[in-house]
N, C-alpha and C positions, 0 to 999 in steps of 0.2 A: 503494500499500500503506500502510495508518494504521499508525502508529508509535503514537500517542497516540489514545486515545479517552476523552473525559469524558462522562459522562451524568447529568444531573440531579443533580449534586453540591450537596449543602450542608455548611458546617460551623461547629460552634459552638466557642467558648470559654468554657467552663463555661454558662451560661445564655443568653450572646449570641451571636446569629446574626452571623458576617461574612462567610459566603457563600451564596447562593442560586440554584439553577436553573442551574447553570453547565452549559454544553452545547458541546463543540466538539471538532475532532479535527485532527491534525497527520499529514501524508503524508510518506512519505520524500522526501527531498529538497528540504522549505520550511523557508525562514528567517522563523521568526514571532517577533514583539516583543510581549510582554504588558505594557500600560501601564495608567495608572489613576491618579488624585490619591494624594495620601500618605495611608495609611491605609486603601488600598482592599484589603488583604489579597492582594497579588500573591505574596509570598513563603510566606504561608499555602497559596496555592494549588501553588506550584511544591512545596513540600514534602508534599502530598497526593500528588500526581502521581506523584512517585519513593519514597513510602511511608514518608517519615519522621512523616507523619500519617495518621490515618485519617478518613475522611469519615463524616460523621453519617448522610446519606442518599446515593444513587446509586452509581455504581460508576465506577471507572477501568480500562482495558485498556491495558496496555504490550504490545507484540508481544514475542513470545519471541526471534523471529529475525530477521535485517535482510533485504534485498532477493536476498540471495545465499543464503539459507538458513542464515546461519551466526548462534550465538548473539548476540543483541544486548548491544552495550557502552554504556554510559551515562556520560558525563562531566558532573560536577556541581560548579559554584563558587557556592560560598555568599556570601552578601551581606555578611558580615563576616568577613572572613580576617586581621583583625588581631589576634588572639587568641594568635599565637604568642609568647611572652614571651623576653625576654633571655637565657634558659638554654637556648633549645631547641638542642638537639645538632648536628643536621643543618645540611650546606652546602647551598647552593643548587643545586650540582649533584646531590646524592646525594638532594634532595629530588624534583628531575625525574625523575630515573632511576627512581624507585619507581614513575613513571605507568606504565612500560614491564611492571612485574612483575604488573601487574592483567591483563596479555594472557596469562593461564595460562602464567606463565614463573617460579613460583615456585621452583622446584628448579634451574633453570638459569641458568648466566652470561649477561650481556647480551653479545649479538655485535654486530658492525658494524653492521648495521641497526638496532640498538636504539639504538646510540650516536648514530648521523644523525637518529634521529627526535628525540633529547634536544637534539642541537645545533638542529636548525631549531627545535625550540619554544622555546629560550632565545633564540635570534635574532628569531623571530616578535615576542617582548614588549620586546624591546630588552635583555636582561637577561645577554648574553653575558658580558661583562666582569666581571661580579660573580658568576660560577659559582662561585668558591672562599670566599665569603662566609658566616659563619653567619646563618641565617634571622633568628635574634632581633637581630641588628645591623640589620635593614632597615626602612625606613620602612613607613607601612602600605601606601602605595601600590605599593612594590617587592614586599611580599606579596600583594598582589594581582595583579600580574603573574606572580609566579612561581607560584602558584594555577593562573592561566591555562596556564603552560607545561607544567605537571605533567598538565593535559588534554589540550592538543595532544600530548604525548609519549606520553598512551595513545591517541592516534588513535580516538576513539569513533565510534560510528553516529548516537550522539545526544547533542548538547551541551544541557545545561540549565543556563542563566547567569543568575543573579541580580544585576542591576546590576555588571557586569563590568569597566566602564571607569572605577570610582572610583578617584581619585586619578592619573589620565591627566590630561595636557595634551591639547588640541585635535589638535593633529598626531598624536599616538598613538592616539587614540581613532579619527581617520579610517584610519589604517593598520590598526586592530584592527577595523574595519567591513570595510574591502576584503579582509582576510584571511579573515573569516567569508564573505563572498559568494563567494570564489574556492573555499573549502570544500565550500559547499554546490552550485556550479555545476560545478564542474570534479573534485569527488571523492565527490558523492552524499551529504555529508553532512546531517543535519538538525538545526536550530537551534532552541531555545526560549529567548527572552532577554527578560527583566526588564529596563525600561529608563525612565527619563524623558524620555529625548533622543530622543523621536519625531520632532522638525522635524529634528534634526542627522542623524539615520539614513536620512532620506528616500532611497530609492533604491538602498539595500542590500539591503532586506528584503522579504519577498513577500507579508507579510501580518499585520495589526495584529488582536489581540485587546484592548479594553479594557473594564476592570471598571469597572461604573458604578454610582451608588448607586440604589438604588429610590424611588421617590417614595411618600411618607408611612412609608419603613421608618425603623429608627433606623439613624445617619448611618455606621454599618460593616456594614449591610448590603448587598452586592453583587451585581449580576448581570452579564451581559456582554453585549458586542457586539462582530461582527466584521467586518473591510473589508479588501479589497485592497489594496496601495499603489499609490498613482498613479504 
């Protein structure tokens, strides 16, 4: 079952074409990485897919339901999450808990199952011990981690992650890749992740989509190629 279908997509910033003739689909239960050189408009493509930007041509289809026939839920972590300022009032715990309210629970109190999801999410990114800190007091890498924890607490069908390992050391990145692979293989999740670490992540993902500069085009005009992981 295809969760994402992109057909003949192109996108411009003003008069500058940055994406051209993008075509791919992602099925339920796939772990797909999106790669390309710096300036390859990877984040731009992600934002088109989730509706933050509108393609100039082509179309994007997101499934309305998951493989169980339930409304599809999407968890998105953007590339730069260090914008929480020092005055941001929420604690880490409260921020991660807010992911559970996205599960159609806006007018109900969180229950034991919700708190269990939150505890697991914090543990998965190594943030349990700082759960009572204010977000504004955290480092950029810690803010990245708690944004990931909030998405894990949401427990979405589709993870859309833009450079999620920023600020993590090698050991933490490896644990994170293992967690993502486990989520796909054992829980049927689907992942689209922007990364530069395509060598480091080998063995964890299923397929790579690489944005490549078209020959004879302005340097920011990219199309794509796709390959299965070895």
